[in-house]
PDB file of N, CA, C and O in Angstrom, chain B, residues numbered from 101:
ATOM      1  N   MET B 101    -254.140-114.340-105.275  1.00  0.00           N
ATOM      2  CA  MET B 101    -255.011-115.479-105.437  1.00  0.00           C
ATOM      3  C   MET B 101    -256.449-115.056-105.138  1.00  0.00           C
ATOM      4  O   MET B 101    -256.691-114.382-104.136  1.00  0.00           O
ATOM      5  N   PRO B 102    -257.415-115.439-105.993  1.00  0.00           N
ATOM      6  CA  PRO B 102    -258.814-115.081-105.767  1.00  0.00           C
ATOM      7  C   PRO B 102    -259.361-115.704-104.489  1.00  0.00           C
ATOM      8  O   PRO B 102    -258.939-116.781-104.067  1.00  0.00           O
ATOM      9  N   LYS B 103    -260.302-115.002-103.892  1.00  0.00           N
ATOM     10  CA  LYS B 103    -260.930-115.473-102.667  1.00  0.00           C
ATOM     11  C   LYS B 103    -262.407-115.739-102.944  1.00  0.00           C
ATOM     12  O   LYS B 103    -263.095-114.879-103.493  1.00  0.00           O
ATOM     13  N   ALA B 104    -262.899-116.910-102.573  1.00  0.00           N
ATOM     14  CA  ALA B 104    -264.304-117.269-102.769  1.00  0.00           C
ATOM     15  C   ALA B 104    -265.130-116.811-101.573  1.00  0.00           C
ATOM     16  O   ALA B 104    -264.689-116.885-100.426  1.00  0.00           O
ATOM     17  N   VAL B 105    -266.325-116.344-101.862  1.00  0.00           N
ATOM     18  CA  VAL B 105    -267.255-115.905-100.827  1.00  0.00           C
ATOM     19  C   VAL B 105    -268.569-116.636-101.049  1.00  0.00           C
ATOM     20  O   VAL B 105    -269.109-116.621-102.155  1.00  0.00           O
ATOM     21  N   LYS B 106    -269.094-117.283 -99.996  1.00  0.00           N
ATOM     22  CA  LYS B 106    -270.397-117.943-100.099  1.00  0.00           C
ATOM     23  C   LYS B 106    -271.471-116.877-100.231  1.00  0.00           C
ATOM     24  O   LYS B 106    -271.475-115.877 -99.512  1.00  0.00           O
ATOM     25  N   GLY B 107    -272.384-117.115-101.171  1.00  0.00           N
ATOM     26  CA  GLY B 107    -273.438-116.143-101.379  1.00  0.00           C
ATOM     27  C   GLY B 107    -274.797-116.801-101.532  1.00  0.00           C
ATOM     28  O   GLY B 107    -274.906-118.002-101.780  1.00  0.00           O
ATOM     29  N   VAL B 108    -275.825-115.986-101.378  1.00  0.00           N
ATOM     30  CA  VAL B 108    -277.211-116.418-101.514  1.00  0.00           C
ATOM     31  C   VAL B 108    -277.841-115.567-102.616  1.00  0.00           C
ATOM     32  O   VAL B 108    -277.723-114.342-102.605  1.00  0.00           O
ATOM     33  N   LEU B 109    -278.507-116.221-103.561  1.00  0.00           N
ATOM     34  CA  LEU B 109    -279.189-115.513-104.629  1.00  0.00           C
ATOM     35  C   LEU B 109    -280.495-114.944-104.091  1.00  0.00           C
ATOM     36  O   LEU B 109    -281.323-115.682-103.557  1.00  0.00           O
ATOM     37  N   VAL B 110    -280.681-113.638-104.231  1.00  0.00           N
ATOM     38  CA  VAL B 110    -281.874-112.965-103.724  1.00  0.00           C
ATOM     39  C   VAL B 110    -282.588-112.296-104.893  1.00  0.00           C
ATOM     40  O   VAL B 110    -282.003-111.490-105.617  1.00  0.00           O
ATOM     41  N   GLU B 111    -283.864-112.644-105.063  1.00  0.00           N
ATOM     42  CA  GLU B 111    -284.706-112.009-106.073  1.00  0.00           C
ATOM     43  C   GLU B 111    -285.742-111.166-105.344  1.00  0.00           C
ATOM     44  O   GLU B 111    -286.393-111.635-104.411  1.00  0.00           O
ATOM     45  N   CYS B 112    -285.891-109.918-105.777  1.00  0.00           N
ATOM     46  CA  CYS B 112    -286.822-109.011-105.111  1.00  0.00           C
ATOM     47  C   CYS B 112    -287.310-107.956-106.101  1.00  0.00           C
ATOM     48  O   CYS B 112    -286.805-107.855-107.219  1.00  0.00           O
ATOM     49  N   ASP B 113    -288.289-107.181-105.675  1.00  0.00           N
ATOM     50  CA  ASP B 113    -288.778-106.067-106.482  1.00  0.00           C
ATOM     51  C   ASP B 113    -287.686-105.010-106.604  1.00  0.00           C
ATOM     52  O   ASP B 113    -286.846-104.882-105.713  1.00  0.00           O
ATOM     53  N   PRO B 114    -287.691-104.253-107.697  1.00  0.00           N
ATOM     54  CA  PRO B 114    -286.691-103.194-107.851  1.00  0.00           C
ATOM     55  C   PRO B 114    -286.704-102.172-106.704  1.00  0.00           C
ATOM     56  O   PRO B 114    -285.659-101.623-106.357  1.00  0.00           O
ATOM     57  N   SER B 115    -287.876-101.915-106.119  1.00  0.00           N
ATOM     58  CA  SER B 115    -287.945-100.964-105.010  1.00  0.00           C
ATOM     59  C   SER B 115    -287.216-101.497-103.773  1.00  0.00           C
ATOM     60  O   SER B 115    -286.529-100.741-103.086  1.00  0.00           O
ATOM     61  N   ILE B 116    -287.363-102.786-103.490  1.00  0.00           N
ATOM     62  CA  ILE B 116    -286.667-103.408-102.361  1.00  0.00           C
ATOM     63  C   ILE B 116    -285.167-103.460-102.649  1.00  0.00           C
ATOM     64  O   ILE B 116    -284.346-103.227-101.761  1.00  0.00           O
ATOM     65  N   LYS B 117    -284.823-103.766-103.890  1.00  0.00           N
ATOM     66  CA  LYS B 117    -283.408-103.811-104.270  1.00  0.00           C
ATOM     67  C   LYS B 117    -282.761-102.446-104.053  1.00  0.00           C
ATOM     68  O   LYS B 117    -281.621-102.369-103.595  1.00  0.00           O
ATOM     69  N   ALA B 118    -283.473-101.375-104.374  1.00  0.00           N
ATOM     70  CA  ALA B 118    -282.939-100.026-104.177  1.00  0.00           C
ATOM     71  C   ALA B 118    -282.641 -99.775-102.696  1.00  0.00           C
ATOM     72  O   ALA B 118    -281.631 -99.156-102.363  1.00  0.00           O
ATOM     73  N   ILE B 119    -283.508-100.249-101.821  1.00  0.00           N
ATOM     74  CA  ILE B 119    -283.280-100.089-100.380  1.00  0.00           C
ATOM     75  C   ILE B 119    -282.060-100.894 -99.947  1.00  0.00           C
ATOM     76  O   ILE B 119    -281.251-100.414 -99.153  1.00  0.00           O
ATOM     77  N   ILE B 120    -281.920-102.122-100.466  1.00  0.00           N
ATOM     78  CA  ILE B 120    -280.759-102.955-100.131  1.00  0.00           C
ATOM     79  C   ILE B 120    -279.475-102.285-100.609  1.00  0.00           C
ATOM     80  O   ILE B 120    -278.474-102.279 -99.892  1.00  0.00           O
ATOM     81  N   LEU B 121    -279.499-101.723-101.811  1.00  0.00           N
ATOM     82  CA  LEU B 121    -278.316-101.024-102.324  1.00  0.00           C
ATOM     83  C   LEU B 121    -277.956 -99.825-101.439  1.00  0.00           C
ATOM     84  O   LEU B 121    -276.781 -99.550-101.195  1.00  0.00           O
ATOM     85  N   LYS B 122    -278.978 -99.125-100.967  1.00  0.00           N
ATOM     86  CA  LYS B 122    -278.752 -97.979-100.075  1.00  0.00           C
ATOM     87  C   LYS B 122    -278.117 -98.431 -98.755  1.00  0.00           C
ATOM     88  O   LYS B 122    -277.191 -97.793 -98.254  1.00  0.00           O
ATOM     89  N   ILE B 123    -278.617 -99.526 -98.202  1.00  0.00           N
ATOM     90  CA  ILE B 123    -278.068-100.066 -96.961  1.00  0.00           C
ATOM     91  C   ILE B 123    -276.606-100.460 -97.148  1.00  0.00           C
ATOM     92  O   ILE B 123    -275.783-100.246 -96.259  1.00  0.00           O
ATOM     93  N   ASP B 124    -276.290-101.032 -98.297  1.00  0.00           N
ATOM     94  CA  ASP B 124    -274.948-101.559 -98.563  1.00  0.00           C
ATOM     95  C   ASP B 124    -273.945-100.497 -98.989  1.00  0.00           C
ATOM     96  O   ASP B 124    -272.742-100.755 -98.948  1.00  0.00           O
ATOM     97  N   GLN B 125    -274.387 -99.327 -99.391  1.00  0.00           N
ATOM     98  CA  GLN B 125    -273.498 -98.355-100.017  1.00  0.00           C
ATOM     99  C   GLN B 125    -272.366 -97.836 -99.124  1.00  0.00           C
ATOM    100  O   GLN B 125    -271.312 -97.470 -99.645  1.00  0.00           O
ATOM    101  N   ASP B 126    -272.543 -97.794 -97.825  1.00  0.00           N
ATOM    102  CA  ASP B 126    -271.506 -97.238 -96.951  1.00  0.00           C
ATOM    103  C   ASP B 126    -270.325 -98.175 -96.737  1.00  0.00           C
ATOM    104  O   ASP B 126    -269.172 -97.785 -96.926  1.00  0.00           O
ATOM    105  N   LYS B 127    -270.612 -99.403 -96.346  1.00  0.00           N
ATOM    106  CA  LYS B 127    -269.524-100.328 -95.986  1.00  0.00           C
ATOM    107  C   LYS B 127    -269.365-101.500 -96.941  1.00  0.00           C
ATOM    108  O   LYS B 127    -268.365-102.215 -96.863  1.00  0.00           O
ATOM    109  N   HIS B 128    -270.313-101.719 -97.835  1.00  0.00           N
ATOM    110  CA  HIS B 128    -270.289-102.855 -98.770  1.00  0.00           C
ATOM    111  C   HIS B 128    -270.151-104.181 -98.018  1.00  0.00           C
ATOM    112  O   HIS B 128    -269.354-105.041 -98.392  1.00  0.00           O
ATOM    113  N   ASP B 129    -270.936-104.328 -96.960  1.00  0.00           N
ATOM    114  CA  ASP B 129    -270.883-105.530 -96.123  1.00  0.00           C
ATOM    115  C   ASP B 129    -271.781-106.658 -96.614  1.00  0.00           C
ATOM    116  O   ASP B 129    -271.599-107.799 -96.191  1.00  0.00           O
ATOM    117  N   TYR B 130    -272.739-106.383 -97.487  1.00  0.00           N
ATOM    118  CA  TYR B 130    -273.778-107.357 -97.783  1.00  0.00           C
ATOM    119  C   TYR B 130    -273.739-107.917 -99.205  1.00  0.00           C
ATOM    120  O   TYR B 130    -273.857-109.128 -99.392  1.00  0.00           O
ATOM    121  N   ILE B 131    -273.577-107.068-100.192  1.00  0.00           N
ATOM    122  CA  ILE B 131    -273.718-107.480-101.589  1.00  0.00           C
ATOM    123  C   ILE B 131    -272.402-108.007-102.150  1.00  0.00           C
ATOM    124  O   ILE B 131    -271.360-107.359-102.047  1.00  0.00           O
ATOM    125  N   VAL B 132    -272.475-109.209-102.752  1.00  0.00           N
ATOM    126  CA  VAL B 132    -271.333-109.783-103.464  1.00  0.00           C
ATOM    127  C   VAL B 132    -271.391-109.332-104.923  1.00  0.00           C
ATOM    128  O   VAL B 132    -270.384-108.909-105.491  1.00  0.00           O
ATOM    129  N   GLU B 133    -272.587-109.429-105.526  1.00  0.00           N
ATOM    130  CA  GLU B 133    -272.745-109.085-106.940  1.00  0.00           C
ATOM    131  C   GLU B 133    -274.147-108.582-107.216  1.00  0.00           C
ATOM    132  O   GLU B 133    -275.125-109.141-106.719  1.00  0.00           O
ATOM    133  N   ASP B 134    -274.245-107.539-107.999  1.00  0.00           N
ATOM    134  CA  ASP B 134    -275.510-106.986-108.463  1.00  0.00           C
ATOM    135  C   ASP B 134    -275.724-107.541-109.872  1.00  0.00           C
ATOM    136  O   ASP B 134    -275.021-107.140-110.800  1.00  0.00           O
ATOM    137  N   LEU B 135    -276.689-108.462-110.047  1.00  0.00           N
ATOM    138  CA  LEU B 135    -276.832-109.174-111.310  1.00  0.00           C
ATOM    139  C   LEU B 135    -277.744-108.479-112.314  1.00  0.00           C
ATOM    140  O   LEU B 135    -277.375-108.326-113.478  1.00  0.00           O
ATOM    141  N   ASP B 136    -278.922-108.060-111.883  1.00  0.00           N
ATOM    142  CA  ASP B 136    -279.841-107.345-112.772  1.00  0.00           C
ATOM    143  C   ASP B 136    -280.822-106.534-111.927  1.00  0.00           C
ATOM    144  O   ASP B 136    -280.597-106.319-110.736  1.00  0.00           O
ATOM    145  N   ASP B 137    -281.918-106.084-112.557  1.00  0.00           N
ATOM    146  CA  ASP B 137    -282.872-105.203-111.870  1.00  0.00           C
ATOM    147  C   ASP B 137    -283.535-105.821-110.650  1.00  0.00           C
ATOM    148  O   ASP B 137    -283.997-105.103-109.763  1.00  0.00           O
ATOM    149  N   GLN B 138    -283.586-107.154-110.597  1.00  0.00           N
ATOM    150  CA  GLN B 138    -284.301-107.808-109.504  1.00  0.00           C
ATOM    151  C   GLN B 138    -283.474-108.860-108.776  1.00  0.00           C
ATOM    152  O   GLN B 138    -284.007-109.568-107.922  1.00  0.00           O
ATOM    153  N   THR B 139    -282.184-108.982-109.091  1.00  0.00           N
ATOM    154  CA  THR B 139    -281.402-110.078-108.538  1.00  0.00           C
ATOM    155  C   THR B 139    -280.064-109.600-107.984  1.00  0.00           C
ATOM    156  O   THR B 139    -279.342-108.834-108.622  1.00  0.00           O
ATOM    157  N   LEU B 140    -279.755-110.074-106.781  1.00  0.00           N
ATOM    158  CA  LEU B 140    -278.489-109.785-106.107  1.00  0.00           C
ATOM    159  C   LEU B 140    -277.918-111.079-105.547  1.00  0.00           C
ATOM    160  O   LEU B 140    -278.654-112.030-105.284  1.00  0.00           O
ATOM    161  N   VAL B 141    -276.613-111.109-105.369  1.00  0.00           N
ATOM    162  CA  VAL B 141    -275.986-112.170-104.589  1.00  0.00           C
ATOM    163  C   VAL B 141    -275.529-111.515-103.294  1.00  0.00           C
ATOM    164  O   VAL B 141    -274.750-110.563-103.300  1.00  0.00           O
ATOM    165  N   ILE B 142    -276.031-112.046-102.184  1.00  0.00           N
ATOM    166  CA  ILE B 142    -275.763-111.507-100.850  1.00  0.00           C
ATOM    167  C   ILE B 142    -274.829-112.460-100.108  1.00  0.00           C
ATOM    168  O   ILE B 142    -274.948-113.678-100.241  1.00  0.00           O
ATOM    169  N   LYS B 143    -273.899-111.905 -99.325  1.00  0.00           N
ATOM    170  CA  LYS B 143    -273.024-112.750 -98.503  1.00  0.00           C
ATOM    171  C   LYS B 143    -273.883-113.573 -97.552  1.00  0.00           C
ATOM    172  O   LYS B 143    -274.710-113.037 -96.814  1.00  0.00           O
ATOM    173  N   GLU B 144    -273.671-114.888 -97.584  1.00  0.00           N
ATOM    174  CA  GLU B 144    -274.471-115.790 -96.763  1.00  0.00           C
ATOM    175  C   GLU B 144    -274.367-115.449 -95.268  1.00  0.00           C
ATOM    176  O   GLU B 144    -275.357-115.518 -94.540  1.00  0.00           O
ATOM    177  N   SER B 145    -273.187-115.090 -94.834  1.00  0.00           N
ATOM    178  CA  SER B 145    -272.975-114.802 -93.411  1.00  0.00           C
ATOM    179  C   SER B 145    -273.665-113.511 -92.954  1.00  0.00           C
ATOM    180  O   SER B 145    -273.837-113.291 -91.755  1.00  0.00           O
ATOM    181  N   GLN B 146    -274.057-112.665 -93.900  1.00  0.00           N
ATOM    182  CA  GLN B 146    -274.670-111.381 -93.561  1.00  0.00           C
ATOM    183  C   GLN B 146    -276.169-111.336 -93.853  1.00  0.00           C
ATOM    184  O   GLN B 146    -276.804-110.301 -93.646  1.00  0.00           O
ATOM    185  N   LEU B 147    -276.737-112.431 -94.326  1.00  0.00           N
ATOM    186  CA  LEU B 147    -278.125-112.429 -94.752  1.00  0.00           C
ATOM    187  C   LEU B 147    -279.092-112.047 -93.626  1.00  0.00           C
ATOM    188  O   LEU B 147    -279.982-111.224 -93.841  1.00  0.00           O
ATOM    189  N   GLN B 148    -278.939-112.620 -92.447  1.00  0.00           N
ATOM    190  CA  GLN B 148    -279.849-112.314 -91.334  1.00  0.00           C
ATOM    191  C   GLN B 148    -279.744-110.851 -90.911  1.00  0.00           C
ATOM    192  O   GLN B 148    -280.757-110.211 -90.628  1.00  0.00           O
ATOM    193  N   LYS B 149    -278.519-110.318 -90.865  1.00  0.00           N
ATOM    194  CA  LYS B 149    -278.337-108.897 -90.526  1.00  0.00           C
ATOM    195  C   LYS B 149    -279.024-108.007 -91.552  1.00  0.00           C
ATOM    196  O   LYS B 149    -279.670-107.019 -91.204  1.00  0.00           O
ATOM    197  N   LEU B 150    -278.876-108.372 -92.823  1.00  0.00           N
ATOM    198  CA  LEU B 150    -279.501-107.584 -93.882  1.00  0.00           C
ATOM    199  C   LEU B 150    -281.017-107.625 -93.757  1.00  0.00           C
ATOM    200  O   LEU B 150    -281.672-106.599 -93.942  1.00  0.00           O
ATOM    201  N   LYS B 151    -281.586-108.770 -93.452  1.00  0.00           N
ATOM    202  CA  LYS B 151    -283.033-108.876 -93.270  1.00  0.00           C
ATOM    203  C   LYS B 151    -283.515-107.941 -92.163  1.00  0.00           C
ATOM    204  O   LYS B 151    -284.533-107.265 -92.313  1.00  0.00           O
ATOM    205  N   LEU B 152    -282.782-107.906 -91.053  1.00  0.00           N
ATOM    206  CA  LEU B 152    -283.156-107.021 -89.945  1.00  0.00           C
ATOM    207  C   LEU B 152    -283.077-105.553 -90.354  1.00  0.00           C
ATOM    208  O   LEU B 152    -283.985-104.772 -90.071  1.00  0.00           O
ATOM    209  N   ARG B 153    -281.981-105.184 -91.025  1.00  0.00           N
ATOM    210  CA  ARG B 153    -281.818-103.800 -91.479  1.00  0.00           C
ATOM    211  C   ARG B 153    -282.921-103.419 -92.465  1.00  0.00           C
ATOM    212  O   ARG B 153    -283.445-102.306 -92.418  1.00  0.00           O
ATOM    213  N   LEU B 154    -283.272-104.347 -93.358  1.00  0.00           N
ATOM    214  CA  LEU B 154    -284.319-104.086 -94.336  1.00  0.00           C
ATOM    215  C   LEU B 154    -285.666-103.902 -93.654  1.00  0.00           C
ATOM    216  O   LEU B 154    -286.429-103.011 -94.027  1.00  0.00           O
ATOM    217  N   GLU B 155    -285.969-104.727 -92.666  1.00  0.00           N
ATOM    218  CA  GLU B 155    -287.221-104.572 -91.917  1.00  0.00           C
ATOM    219  C   GLU B 155    -287.273-103.220 -91.217  1.00  0.00           C
ATOM    220  O   GLU B 155    -288.323-102.579 -91.189  1.00  0.00           O
ATOM    221  N   GLU B 156    -286.148-102.778 -90.650  1.00  0.00           N
ATOM    222  CA  GLU B 156    -286.086-101.464 -90.000  1.00  0.00           C
ATOM    223  C   GLU B 156    -286.338-100.350 -91.006  1.00  0.00           C
ATOM    224  O   GLU B 156    -287.113 -99.431 -90.742  1.00  0.00           O
ATOM    225  N   GLU B 157    -285.685-100.433 -92.153  1.00  0.00           N
ATOM    226  CA  GLU B 157    -285.869 -99.416 -93.192  1.00  0.00           C
ATOM    227  C   GLU B 157    -287.322 -99.371 -93.671  1.00  0.00           C
ATOM    228  O   GLU B 157    -287.890 -98.293 -93.852  1.00  0.00           O
ATOM    229  N   LEU B 158    -287.911-100.537 -93.873  1.00  0.00           N
ATOM    230  CA  LEU B 158    -289.303-100.576 -94.323  1.00  0.00           C
ATOM    231  C   LEU B 158    -290.241-100.013 -93.258  1.00  0.00           C
ATOM    232  O   LEU B 158    -291.205 -99.321 -93.584  1.00  0.00           O
ATOM    233  N   ALA B 159    -289.968-100.303 -92.001  1.00  0.00           N
ATOM    234  CA  ALA B 159    -290.802 -99.767 -90.916  1.00  0.00           C
ATOM    235  C   ALA B 159    -290.699 -98.242 -90.861  1.00  0.00           C
ATOM    236  O   ALA B 159    -291.681 -97.556 -90.575  1.00  0.00           O
ATOM    237  N   ASN B 160    -289.505 -97.720 -91.135  1.00  0.00           N
ATOM    238  CA  ASN B 160    -289.305 -96.266 -91.108  1.00  0.00           C
ATOM    239  C   ASN B 160    -289.954 -95.561 -92.291  1.00  0.00           C
ATOM    240  O   ASN B 160    -290.311 -94.387 -92.188  1.00  0.00           O
ATOM    241  N   THR B 161    -290.112 -96.256 -93.405  1.00  0.00           N
ATOM    242  CA  THR B 161    -290.659 -95.615 -94.600  1.00  0.00           C
ATOM    243  C   THR B 161    -292.153 -95.806 -94.766  1.00  0.00           C
ATOM    244  O   THR B 161    -292.774 -95.140 -95.594  1.00  0.00           O
ATOM    245  N   GLN B 162    -292.743 -96.712 -93.987  1.00  0.00           N
ATOM    246  CA  GLN B 162    -294.190 -96.922 -94.097  1.00  0.00           C
ATOM    247  C   GLN B 162    -294.926 -95.724 -93.541  1.00  0.00           C
ATOM    248  O   GLN B 162    -294.561 -95.181 -92.498  1.00  0.00           O
ATOM    249  N   GLN B 163    -295.969 -95.318 -94.247  1.00  0.00           N
ATOM    250  CA  GLN B 163    -296.770 -94.185 -93.798  1.00  0.00           C
ATOM    251  C   GLN B 163    -297.893 -94.673 -92.899  1.00  0.00           C
ATOM    252  O   GLN B 163    -298.543 -95.680 -93.182  1.00  0.00           O
ATOM    253  N   MET B 164    -298.106 -93.958 -91.834  1.00  0.00           N
ATOM    254  CA  MET B 164    -299.194 -94.280 -90.928  1.00  0.00           C
ATOM    255  C   MET B 164    -300.485 -93.692 -91.495  1.00  0.00           C
ATOM    256  O   MET B 164    -300.454 -92.618 -92.096  1.00  0.00           O
ATOM    257  N   PRO B 165    -301.617 -94.372 -91.318  1.00  0.00           N
ATOM    258  CA  PRO B 165    -302.894 -93.840 -91.814  1.00  0.00           C
ATOM    259  C   PRO B 165    -303.224 -92.515 -91.125  1.00  0.00           C
ATOM    260  O   PRO B 165    -302.967 -92.330 -89.935  1.00  0.00           O
ATOM    261  N   ASP B 166    -303.789 -91.618 -91.892  1.00  0.00           N
ATOM    262  CA  ASP B 166    -304.135 -90.303 -91.370  1.00  0.00           C
ATOM    263  C   ASP B 166    -305.513 -90.372 -90.698  1.00  0.00           C
ATOM    264  O   ASP B 166    -306.525 -90.595 -91.364  1.00  0.00           O
ATOM    265  N   ASP B 167    -305.542 -90.177 -89.369  1.00  0.00           N
ATOM    266  CA  ASP B 167    -306.791 -90.268 -88.608  1.00  0.00           C
ATOM    267  C   ASP B 167    -307.745 -89.120 -88.929  1.00  0.00           C
ATOM    268  O   ASP B 167    -308.956 -89.270 -88.771  1.00  0.00           O
ATOM    269  N   SER B 168    -307.230 -87.987 -89.373  1.00  0.00           N
ATOM    270  CA  SER B 168    -308.087 -86.845 -89.630  1.00  0.00           C
ATOM    271  C   SER B 168    -308.978 -87.056 -90.857  1.00  0.00           C
ATOM    272  O   SER B 168    -309.978 -86.357 -91.018  1.00  0.00           O
ATOM    273  N   ALA B 169    -308.627 -88.012 -91.725  1.00  0.00           N
ATOM    274  CA  ALA B 169    -309.429 -88.276 -92.914  1.00  0.00           C
ATOM    275  C   ALA B 169    -310.773 -88.927 -92.569  1.00  0.00           C
ATOM    276  O   ALA B 169    -311.713 -88.862 -93.361  1.00  0.00           O
ATOM    277  N   SER B 170    -310.867 -89.551 -91.398  1.00  0.00           N
ATOM    278  CA  SER B 170    -312.106 -90.223 -91.012  1.00  0.00           C
ATOM    279  C   SER B 170    -313.129 -89.265 -90.397  1.00  0.00           C
ATOM    280  O   SER B 170    -314.249 -89.677 -90.096  1.00  0.00           O
ATOM    281  N   ASP B 171    -312.771 -88.017 -90.210  1.00  0.00           N
ATOM    282  CA  ASP B 171    -313.707 -87.039 -89.599  1.00  0.00           C
ATOM    283  C   ASP B 171    -314.755 -86.593 -90.557  1.00  0.00           C
ATOM    284  O   ASP B 171    -315.609 -85.781 -90.203  1.00  0.00           O
TER     285      ASP B 171
END
């Protein structure tokens, strides 16, 4: 018998979607369905966890300004 899962439609840039796909690839805990280049259905119960993980990933990938360029 099929099982229903509550989901949230998420629209984002393809670059953000790529990060979400990377986060989800190990355990498949977050994504219910990959719809197109900018749209995913995310498990409603995991949305807050995914937001936190995404913020961590973005913080890790942001480049800090180079102080030596101001000399």
